C-alpha positions as CSV (number, residue, x, y, z in Angstrom):
1,M,-6.2,-1.1,-53.6
2,T,-3.2,1.2,-54.5
3,I,-0.4,2.5,-52.3
4,K,-0.3,6.3,-52.3
5,T,1.6,8.8,-50.3
6,I,-0.2,10.8,-47.7
7,Y,0.9,14.0,-46.0
8,S,-0.5,15.8,-43.1
9,A,-0.3,19.5,-42.5
10,L,-1.2,18.8,-39.1
11,I,-2.1,18.1,-36.0
12,S,-3.6,20.5,-33.6
13,L,-4.5,19.3,-30.2
14,A,-5.1,20.5,-26.7
15,V,-2.8,18.5,-24.5
16,L,-5.0,16.5,-22.1
17,G,-7.8,18.9,-22.8
18,L,-6.4,21.3,-20.3
19,A,-5.6,24.4,-22.3
20,A,-9.2,24.6,-23.4
21,C,-10.8,23.4,-20.2
22,S,-9.1,25.2,-17.3
23,T,-12.5,26.3,-15.8
24,E,-13.7,22.7,-15.9
25,V,-10.7,21.6,-14.0
26,N,-11.3,24.1,-11.3
27,N,-14.9,23.1,-11.0
28,E,-14.0,19.5,-10.6
29,Q,-11.7,20.2,-7.7
30,S,-14.7,20.7,-5.4
31,Q,-16.3,17.5,-6.6
32,V,-13.4,15.1,-7.5
33,I,-10.3,16.4,-6.0
34,N,-9.1,16.0,-2.4
35,P,-11.5,13.4,-1.0
36,E,-9.4,13.1,2.1
37,T,-9.9,16.8,3.0
38,S,-12.9,18.8,4.1
39,S,-12.0,21.8,1.9
40,T,-11.0,22.3,-1.7
41,R,-7.4,23.2,-2.4
42,A,-6.8,25.4,-5.4
43,F,-4.1,24.1,-7.8
44,T,-2.4,26.3,-10.4
45,L,-0.3,25.1,-13.4
46,T,2.2,27.6,-14.8
47,P,3.0,27.2,-18.5
48,K,6.6,27.5,-19.7
49,E,7.5,30.2,-22.1
50,A,8.6,27.9,-24.9
51,P,6.5,24.9,-26.0
52,Q,7.8,21.6,-24.8
53,T,8.7,18.7,-27.0
54,R,7.3,15.1,-26.8
55,T,10.3,14.3,-24.6
56,D,8.6,16.3,-21.9
57,V,4.8,16.2,-22.4
58,N,3.2,19.6,-21.6
59,I,-0.1,20.0,-19.7
60,S,-0.5,23.7,-20.5
61,S,0.1,24.1,-24.2
62,R,0.0,22.2,-27.5
63,T,2.3,19.3,-28.2
64,K,5.3,20.0,-30.3
65,W,6.0,17.1,-32.5
66,T,9.5,15.9,-32.9
67,A,11.0,14.7,-36.2
68,G,10.9,10.9,-36.3
69,D,7.7,10.6,-34.3
70,R,5.6,7.7,-35.8
71,L,1.9,7.3,-36.0
72,I,0.1,4.0,-36.7
73,A,-2.2,4.3,-39.8
74,Y,-4.9,1.7,-40.0
75,N,-7.5,1.4,-42.8
76,I,-10.8,0.8,-41.0
77,T,-12.8,0.3,-44.2
78,N,-10.5,-2.2,-45.9
79,P,-8.0,-3.4,-43.3
80,E,-4.7,-4.8,-44.7
81,G,-2.4,-4.5,-41.7
82,Y,-0.7,-1.5,-40.2
83,D,1.2,1.3,-42.0
84,Y,2.9,4.3,-40.4
85,L,3.5,8.0,-40.9
86,T,6.6,9.8,-39.7
87,A,7.0,13.4,-38.6
88,T,9.3,15.3,-40.9
89,D,10.3,18.1,-38.6
90,D,10.0,19.7,-35.2
91,S,6.9,21.8,-35.1
92,I,3.4,22.1,-33.6
93,Y,2.1,22.0,-37.2
94,T,4.3,19.5,-38.9
95,K,4.2,17.2,-41.9
96,F,3.7,13.4,-41.5
97,K,4.8,11.3,-44.4
98,G,4.4,7.7,-45.3
99,D,2.9,5.0,-47.6
100,I,-0.6,3.9,-46.7
101,H,-3.0,1.3,-48.2
102,W,-6.2,3.2,-49.1
103,K,-8.7,4.2,-51.7
104,E,-11.1,7.1,-52.0
105,G,-14.0,6.8,-49.5
106,D,-11.9,4.7,-47.0
107,E,-11.9,5.7,-43.3
108,L,-8.5,5.7,-41.7
109,A,-7.5,5.5,-38.0
110,L,-4.4,7.2,-36.7
111,F,-2.8,6.2,-33.4
112,Y,0.3,7.5,-31.5
113,P,2.7,6.1,-30.7
114,F,3.7,3.5,-33.2
115,R,4.6,0.6,-30.9
116,Y,5.5,-3.0,-30.8
117,N,2.6,-5.3,-29.7
118,T,3.3,-6.8,-26.3
119,K,0.9,-9.6,-27.1
120,E,-1.0,-11.2,-29.9
121,T,-4.2,-9.2,-30.7
122,P,-6.8,-9.3,-33.5
123,M,-6.4,-6.9,-36.4
124,G,-7.3,-3.4,-35.4
125,I,-6.7,-3.9,-31.7
126,V,-3.6,-2.2,-30.1
127,P,-2.6,-3.3,-26.5
128,L,-2.1,-0.4,-24.1
129,G,0.0,-0.6,-21.0
130,L,1.0,1.7,-18.1
131,K,3.8,-0.2,-16.5
132,E,6.2,-0.4,-19.5
133,N,6.1,0.6,-23.2
134,T,8.4,0.6,-26.2
135,I,8.2,3.5,-28.7
136,I,10.3,4.7,-31.6
137,V,12.8,7.5,-30.7
138,N,15.0,8.7,-33.5
139,G,14.1,5.7,-35.5
140,K,15.0,3.2,-32.8
141,P,12.9,1.3,-30.3
142,V,13.2,2.6,-26.7
143,T,11.6,1.1,-23.6
144,G,10.5,3.3,-20.7
145,H,8.6,3.3,-17.4
146,Q,6.7,5.8,-15.4
147,N,8.9,7.6,-12.9
148,G,6.4,10.1,-11.3
149,T,7.1,12.9,-13.8
150,I,5.3,14.2,-16.9
151,A,8.5,13.8,-18.8
152,N,8.2,10.0,-18.9
153,F,4.6,10.3,-20.2
154,K,6.3,10.2,-23.7
155,Y,6.2,6.4,-23.4
156,F,2.5,6.3,-22.7
157,D,1.2,9.4,-24.7
158,Y,-1.6,7.4,-26.3
159,M,-3.5,9.5,-28.9
160,W,-6.1,8.5,-31.5
161,G,-8.2,10.1,-34.3
162,K,-9.9,9.3,-37.6
163,L,-9.2,10.6,-41.1
164,K,-12.1,11.1,-43.5
165,N,-12.8,12.9,-46.8
166,I,-9.2,12.6,-48.0
167,Q,-8.3,15.1,-50.7
168,T,-6.2,13.9,-53.7
169,D,-4.6,15.2,-56.8
170,G,-4.3,11.8,-58.4
171,H,-0.8,11.1,-57.2
172,S,-0.8,11.9,-53.5
173,A,-3.2,12.8,-50.8
174,W,-3.3,15.2,-47.9
175,E,-5.6,16.2,-45.1
176,D,-5.6,18.2,-41.9
177,F,-6.4,16.0,-38.8
178,S,-6.3,16.0,-35.1
179,V,-5.8,13.3,-32.5
180,N,-6.9,13.2,-28.9
181,K,-5.4,11.9,-25.7
182,Q,-6.7,8.5,-24.6
183,Y,-5.5,8.6,-21.0
184,C,-5.8,10.8,-18.0
185,F,-3.4,11.5,-15.2
186,I,-3.4,12.2,-11.5
187,R,-1.0,14.5,-9.6
188,L,-0.5,13.1,-6.1
189,N,0.4,15.4,-3.2
190,I,0.6,14.7,0.5
191,I,0.1,17.2,3.3
192,F,1.5,15.7,6.6
193,N,0.9,17.6,9.8
194,G,0.1,20.7,7.9
195,K,3.2,20.6,5.7
196,P,3.7,19.3,2.1
197,V,5.8,16.1,1.8
198,K,8.7,16.8,-0.5
199,D,10.6,13.5,-0.5
200,M,8.3,11.0,-2.1
201,T,10.3,8.1,-3.7
202,Q,7.7,5.5,-4.7
203,V,4.0,5.2,-5.1
204,T,2.1,1.9,-5.4
205,I,-1.4,2.5,-6.7
206,K,-3.9,-0.3,-6.4
207,N,-7.3,-1.2,-7.9
208,I,-6.6,0.4,-11.3
209,Y,-6.6,-0.7,-14.9
210,T,-3.0,-1.1,-16.0
211,D,-3.6,-2.8,-19.3
212,G,-6.3,-2.6,-22.0
213,D,-7.0,-3.4,-25.7
214,F,-7.7,-0.3,-27.8
215,N,-10.0,-0.6,-30.8
216,L,-8.7,1.5,-33.6
217,S,-12.1,1.6,-35.3
218,T,-14.2,2.8,-32.4
219,G,-11.7,4.3,-30.0
220,Q,-13.0,2.1,-27.2
221,I,-10.8,0.4,-24.6
222,T,-11.5,-3.1,-23.3
223,Y,-10.1,-3.9,-19.9
224,T,-9.4,-7.1,-18.1
225,N,-9.1,-7.3,-14.3
226,K,-7.9,-4.4,-12.2
227,D,-4.3,-4.6,-10.9
228,E,-1.7,-2.5,-9.1
229,M,1.3,-0.6,-10.3
230,T,4.4,0.6,-8.6
231,V,6.0,3.9,-9.8
232,T,9.5,4.6,-8.6
233,A,11.1,8.1,-8.9
234,D,14.6,8.7,-10.1
235,K,15.0,11.2,-7.3
236,P,12.7,12.3,-4.4
237,L,9.7,14.3,-5.6
238,E,7.2,16.7,-4.0
239,Y,4.4,15.3,-6.1
240,F,3.9,12.3,-8.3
241,D,2.4,12.5,-11.8
242,I,0.9,9.1,-12.8
243,A,-0.7,8.3,-16.1
244,L,-3.9,6.3,-15.8
245,L,-6.3,4.7,-18.2
246,P,-9.8,6.2,-18.0
247,D,-12.1,4.6,-15.5
248,A,-15.7,5.4,-14.7
249,H,-15.6,3.6,-11.4
250,L,-12.1,4.5,-10.0
251,R,-11.6,3.9,-6.3
252,A,-7.8,3.5,-6.0
253,S,-5.7,2.8,-3.0
254,F,-2.2,4.3,-2.5
255,I,1.0,3.3,-0.6
256,I,3.5,6.2,-0.7
257,Q,7.1,5.7,0.4
258,T,9.3,8.6,1.3
259,K,13.1,9.1,1.6
260,S,12.6,9.9,5.3
261,G,11.2,6.4,5.8
262,I,7.6,7.4,6.5
263,T,5.0,5.3,4.6
264,F,1.5,6.8,3.9
265,H,-1.6,4.8,3.1
266,A,-4.8,6.1,1.6
267,T,-7.9,5.0,-0.2
268,M,-10.4,7.1,-2.2
269,E,-13.5,7.4,-0.1
270,Q,-15.8,6.7,-3.0
271,E,-15.8,5.9,-6.7
272,Y,-14.9,8.7,-9.2
273,N,-15.2,9.0,-12.9
274,Y,-11.8,9.6,-14.4
275,E,-12.2,10.6,-18.1
276,K,-9.7,10.5,-20.9
277,A,-7.8,13.7,-21.6
278,K,-8.3,15.1,-18.1
279,Y,-6.0,16.0,-15.3
280,Y,-6.9,15.3,-11.6
281,P,-5.0,16.9,-8.7
282,Y,-5.4,14.6,-5.7
283,T,-4.2,15.7,-2.2
284,I,-3.9,13.3,0.8
285,T,-4.0,15.2,4.1
286,V,-2.9,13.2,7.1
287,K,-1.7,13.8,10.6
288,D,0.0,11.7,13.2
289,P,-2.8,9.3,14.3
290,D,-3.5,8.6,17.9
291,P,-1.4,5.6,19.0
292,F,-4.4,4.0,20.6
293,I,-7.9,2.9,19.8
294,P,-10.6,3.2,22.5
295,I,-12.7,0.0,23.1
296,D,-15.2,-0.2,25.9
297,G,-13.5,2.5,27.9
298,V,-9.9,1.2,27.4
299,K,-7.5,3.0,25.1
300,W,-5.7,0.1,23.6
301,G,-2.2,0.7,22.2
302,K,-1.7,-0.1,18.5
303,Y,1.9,-1.2,18.9
304,N,4.1,-3.4,21.1
305,L,6.6,-2.1,23.6
306,Q,10.1,-2.4,22.4
307,Y,13.7,-1.8,23.6
308,E,16.5,-0.7,21.3
309,P,19.8,0.6,22.8
310,T,20.2,3.4,20.2
311,E,16.6,4.7,20.7
312,H,16.2,8.2,22.2
313,Q,12.6,9.5,22.3
314,N,11.1,12.3,24.2
315,G,8.9,11.1,27.0
316,W,10.5,7.7,27.2
317,V,13.2,6.1,29.3
318,E,16.4,5.7,27.2
319,G,16.1,2.8,24.8
320,Y,12.3,2.2,25.0
321,R,9.6,3.1,22.6
322,L,6.5,1.7,20.9
323,A,7.0,-0.3,17.6
324,K,6.6,1.6,14.4
325,N,3.9,-0.8,13.0
326,A,1.2,-3.0,14.6
327,W,2.8,-6.1,13.1
328,D,6.4,-5.3,14.1
329,Y,8.5,-7.4,16.4
330,F,12.2,-8.1,16.5
331,Y,13.7,-11.3,15.0
332,T,10.7,-12.2,12.8
333,N,10.2,-15.6,11.3
334,N,9.3,-15.9,7.6
335,D,7.4,-19.2,8.1
336,P,5.0,-19.9,11.0
337,F,5.6,-23.6,10.6
338,N,9.4,-23.2,11.1
339,L,10.1,-24.6,14.5
340,Y,13.8,-23.6,14.4
341,P,14.1,-19.8,13.8
342,E,17.4,-18.0,13.6
343,F,19.5,-17.7,16.7
344,L,19.4,-14.5,18.6
345,P,22.5,-12.3,19.2
346,R,24.6,-13.4,22.2
347,A,25.0,-9.8,23.4
348,F,22.1,-10.4,25.8
349,N,21.8,-7.0,27.4
350,C,22.7,-4.5,24.7
351,V,20.7,-5.5,21.6
352,A,17.2,-4.8,20.5
353,F,14.6,-7.0,22.2
354,D,10.8,-6.8,22.8
355,H,10.1,-9.7,25.2
356,F,10.1,-9.0,28.9
357,R,9.8,-10.8,32.3
358,W,6.7,-10.0,34.4
359,G,7.2,-7.1,36.7
360,N,10.9,-6.6,36.0
361,I,12.3,-3.2,35.3
362,A,16.1,-3.2,36.0
363,Y,16.9,-6.1,33.8
364,A,13.7,-6.3,31.7
365,H,15.3,-6.7,28.3
366,N,18.3,-8.9,29.3
367,Y,17.6,-12.5,28.1
368,S,20.7,-14.1,29.5
369,H,20.4,-17.1,31.8
370,D,21.7,-15.1,34.7
371,A,18.9,-12.5,34.4
372,M,16.2,-15.3,34.5
373,R,15.7,-14.9,38.2
374,Y,14.7,-11.2,38.0
375,Y,10.9,-11.0,38.1
376,S,8.5,-9.5,40.6
377,T,7.1,-11.7,43.3
378,Y,4.2,-9.4,43.9
379,T,0.9,-11.4,43.9
380,G,-1.5,-8.7,43.0
381,N,-2.1,-6.2,40.2
382,I,0.9,-4.0,39.3
383,Q,-0.9,-1.8,36.7
384,G,0.5,1.7,36.8
385,Q,2.8,0.9,39.7
386,Q,6.6,1.2,40.2
387,L,7.2,-0.9,43.3
388,N,10.9,0.1,43.5
389,D,13.8,0.8,41.2
390,C,13.9,-2.8,40.1
391,Y,10.3,-4.0,39.8
392,G,6.9,-2.8,38.7
393,D,4.8,-2.0,35.6
394,L,7.5,-1.8,32.9
395,A,5.2,0.0,30.4
396,Y,4.4,2.6,33.0
397,Y,8.1,3.1,33.9
398,A,9.4,3.1,30.3
399,S,6.8,5.6,29.1
400,K,7.1,7.8,32.2
401,G,3.5,7.3,33.1
402,D,1.8,7.5,29.7
403,W,1.3,3.8,29.2
404,K,0.6,0.8,31.4
405,L,0.1,-2.9,31.4
406,P,-3.5,-4.1,30.6
407,T,-5.4,-6.0,33.2
408,T,-7.0,-9.4,32.7
409,N,-10.3,-7.7,32.7
410,D,-9.1,-5.2,30.0
411,F,-8.4,-8.2,27.7
412,R,-11.9,-9.7,28.5
413,K,-13.6,-6.5,27.5
414,L,-11.5,-6.3,24.3
415,M,-12.6,-9.7,23.3
416,A,-16.3,-9.2,24.2
417,K,-16.6,-5.9,22.3
418,T,-14.9,-6.9,19.0
419,G,-14.9,-9.6,16.4
420,E,-11.7,-11.7,16.5
421,Y,-10.2,-12.5,13.1
422,L,-7.6,-15.2,12.7
423,G,-5.1,-14.4,10.0
424,Y,-1.7,-13.1,8.9
425,Y,0.0,-10.0,7.4
426,I,3.0,-10.3,5.0
427,D,5.7,-7.8,5.8
428,N,8.7,-7.8,3.4
429,G,8.3,-11.5,2.9
430,N,7.8,-12.3,6.5
431,V,4.5,-14.0,7.4
432,V,3.2,-12.4,10.6
433,V,0.4,-14.5,12.0
434,G,-1.8,-12.8,14.5
435,V,-5.3,-12.1,15.8
436,L,-7.2,-8.9,14.9
437,F,-9.8,-7.5,17.3
438,D,-12.1,-5.4,15.1
439,P,-14.6,-3.2,16.9
440,T,-16.3,-2.1,13.6
441,V,-18.0,-5.5,13.1
442,P,-21.8,-5.6,13.5
443,E,-23.0,-6.0,17.0
444,H,-24.1,-9.7,16.6
445,L,-20.5,-10.6,15.6
446,K,-18.8,-9.2,18.7
447,G,-17.5,-11.8,21.0
448,K,-17.1,-14.2,18.1
449,V,-14.2,-15.7,16.2
450,L,-14.4,-15.0,12.5
451,D,-13.0,-16.5,9.4
452,K,-11.7,-14.6,6.4
453,N,-15.2,-14.1,5.0
454,G,-16.6,-12.8,8.3
455,R,-18.4,-16.1,9.2
456,V,-18.6,-17.2,12.8
457,I,-16.3,-20.1,13.6
458,G,-16.2,-19.9,17.4
459,R,-16.4,-17.7,20.5
460,T,-13.7,-15.5,21.9
461,N,-11.9,-16.1,25.2
462,Q,-12.3,-19.9,24.9
463,T,-9.6,-22.5,25.3
464,N,-10.6,-24.9,22.5
465,A,-8.9,-25.1,19.1
466,I,-10.4,-24.2,15.7
467,Y,-9.2,-25.8,12.5
468,V,-8.3,-23.1,10.0
469,G,-5.9,-25.0,7.7
470,D,-2.6,-24.1,6.0
471,Y,-2.3,-20.4,5.5
472,R,-0.3,-21.0,2.3
473,K,-3.4,-22.6,0.6
474,A,-5.4,-19.5,-0.1
475,N,-8.4,-21.4,-1.4
476,C,-8.6,-23.8,1.6
477,T,-7.5,-21.8,4.6
478,R,-10.0,-20.0,6.8
479,M,-7.4,-17.4,7.8
480,K,-7.7,-13.8,6.6
481,H,-4.9,-12.2,4.7
482,F,-4.8,-8.9,6.5
483,T,-4.2,-5.5,4.8
484,K,-3.0,-2.4,6.6
485,E,-6.5,-1.0,6.2
486,D,-7.8,-4.1,8.0
487,I,-5.3,-3.7,10.8
488,D,-5.9,0.0,11.2
489,K,-9.5,-0.8,12.2
490,G,-8.7,-2.5,15.5
491,V,-6.1,-4.1,17.7
492,F,-3.7,-6.5,16.0
493,L,-1.7,-8.7,18.3
494,P,1.1,-10.4,16.3
495,C,2.3,-13.9,17.2
496,A,5.7,-12.6,18.2
497,G,6.7,-15.8,20.0
498,A,8.2,-16.0,23.5
499,Y,11.6,-16.5,25.1
500,T,11.5,-19.2,27.8
501,E,14.5,-21.6,27.4
502,Y,17.4,-19.3,28.4
503,N,19.9,-21.2,26.4
504,D,22.9,-18.9,26.3
505,G,24.7,-21.1,23.8
506,A,21.9,-21.2,21.3
507,P,19.3,-18.5,22.2
508,R,16.2,-18.2,20.0
509,L,12.6,-17.2,20.3
510,Q,10.0,-20.0,20.7
511,R,7.5,-20.1,17.8
512,P,7.7,-16.6,16.5
513,S,4.8,-15.9,14.0
514,A,2.9,-18.8,15.5
515,Q,2.5,-18.1,19.2
516,A,1.2,-14.9,20.9
517,L,1.9,-14.4,24.6
518,Y,1.2,-11.0,26.1
519,W,1.5,-10.2,29.8
520,T,-1.4,-8.8,31.8
521,S,-0.7,-6.8,35.0
522,D,-2.3,-9.5,37.2
523,G,0.0,-11.7,39.3
524,K,-1.5,-14.9,40.7
525,S,-2.7,-14.4,44.2
526,C,-1.8,-17.8,45.5
527,D,1.6,-18.3,43.8
528,Y,4.2,-15.6,43.5
529,R,5.9,-17.3,40.6
530,L,2.9,-17.1,38.2
531,A,0.9,-14.4,36.4
532,T,-1.9,-14.2,33.9
533,A,-1.1,-13.8,30.2
534,F,-3.1,-13.5,27.0
535,S,-2.3,-16.4,24.7
536,A,-3.1,-17.5,21.1
537,Y,-1.5,-20.3,19.1
538,Y,-1.3,-21.4,15.5
539,M,-0.3,-25.1,15.3
540,T,1.5,-26.9,12.5
541,N,-1.5,-29.2,12.0
542,G,-3.6,-26.2,11.0
543,C,-5.4,-25.7,14.3
544,F,-5.6,-22.3,15.8
545,F,-6.2,-21.6,19.5
546,P,-7.9,-18.1,19.5
547,G,-7.0,-15.5,22.0
548,T,-7.9,-16.1,25.7
549,V,-7.0,-15.1,29.2
550,S,-9.0,-18.1,30.6
551,G,-7.9,-21.6,31.6
552,S,-4.8,-22.9,33.1
553,R,-2.8,-22.1,29.9
554,S,-3.3,-18.4,30.5
555,T,-3.4,-18.1,34.3
556,N,-0.4,-20.1,35.2
557,N,2.5,-18.5,33.3
558,P,5.9,-18.5,34.9
559,K,7.0,-14.9,35.6
560,W,10.5,-15.6,34.4
561,S,9.2,-16.2,30.9
562,M,9.7,-13.3,28.5
563,Y,6.5,-12.3,26.7
564,S,5.3,-9.4,24.6
565,I,3.6,-6.3,26.1
566,R,0.8,-4.4,24.4
567,P,0.2,-1.4,26.7
568,V,-2.9,0.6,27.2
569,Y,-3.0,4.4,27.4
570,A,-2.8,5.6,31.0
571,K,-4.4,9.0,30.5
């Protein structure tokens, strides 16, 4: 086989197939785009006057090649390694020049970009990646990442084509050829409460192919397992452009972070066919969700009651609010088996706290030893009552009548009408153990305690322990690793611990992330010092006491103990 010089007069392509397929894109909007909305939203792309270079891939006109761009040239008929061609000037129709092993009748594959293999692959197989890629720019290798803009598609602008029937004059060869995009991309928008979000900073997209092996002979991509990818913007964006590998069964999930601190979660409602060389606008339409979930006539709050001195919210007494997330509580513990969590601040009355004494209003969040004696001696049900300026239903007082303490019977109905999962959620490295009451389980699973696979392992509202194992051993534990989507289905009560020792010299929560104690509105009729609380415990020996309001453990709680409050909606 001889080495000859090959020139190309070039390369004509429709970038991502859009310039020639605008009608097709519009039609697909009603079928593929905006699965979160009930109506189709039109999307218009405005071309720039001048064609863009590879440094800023264009979606509305042909690619303009840049001098120094390199293509892989691979002889399919008689493979002898990889050669490359280099663009000689800046033009839509440019010349590519290089030395290639070939003979008349051979079929050649061309692939852009010329890149360094990230792993060992068989001859004729090029690894593709979406998270990071190294290409040749001005003759030098440059590594880049996606950043939410089309500009950085230059690092992932995978194109491929074949060269046949090469013409030759005996000394050199030339041929016109074209290459096609081998990826697609999604443009992600968010409409929140009727207005577009314009400060997106990071998108994590899950359940996608992030890597693949590209066959230069056939143009087919072979994938391994699906993965997730996080794309971080260089500056806040009003939409994210993310390059994706084609997928005939795409059902991705998204976590979108914003500069304003709001996090959005979304999952495609069904599978979609995302084809190569196509562009898919995708709009997520969301509104502020109801802060409660109705179960058997009770509107259960999704978040715990909290106090923070700097908090100022309309409709709330100064300092009070509901937590931002279902798993949130102050002074978290990163290990449920850690019996000695960090000490609390010694500014007992003027720091954030979310554990409260039963029936106390005036000193509810003060965890000093002197405040221990402030609790209500009322022996009945205080739900929705403010007995005086100092005592009553704290949730009702703090929310100015919108929320109230749940009764013991409210908890009983919650457990009877849901399936109770034992598990944990990981929040920024902190393991938040808790119980999730899911009303969406089949009817025959309601009133049952469930393992991570939905199998029945006990009954709710019982006082006996269930062995679930060590949460850290994923293959052995029966505990479920909760996602936000899981938690959104029902009522998640985190094991936020309790404050019971009143040690001013070394204050700390007792068993945060392993013990759940939540006040009911019911005081014990025969003892003014005691009230009923919901309780659940995860022990260091791997045993879990599921949630209950029965037995002496739940009905004989000292009112001076400081427990969590999960209010129910009062209206």
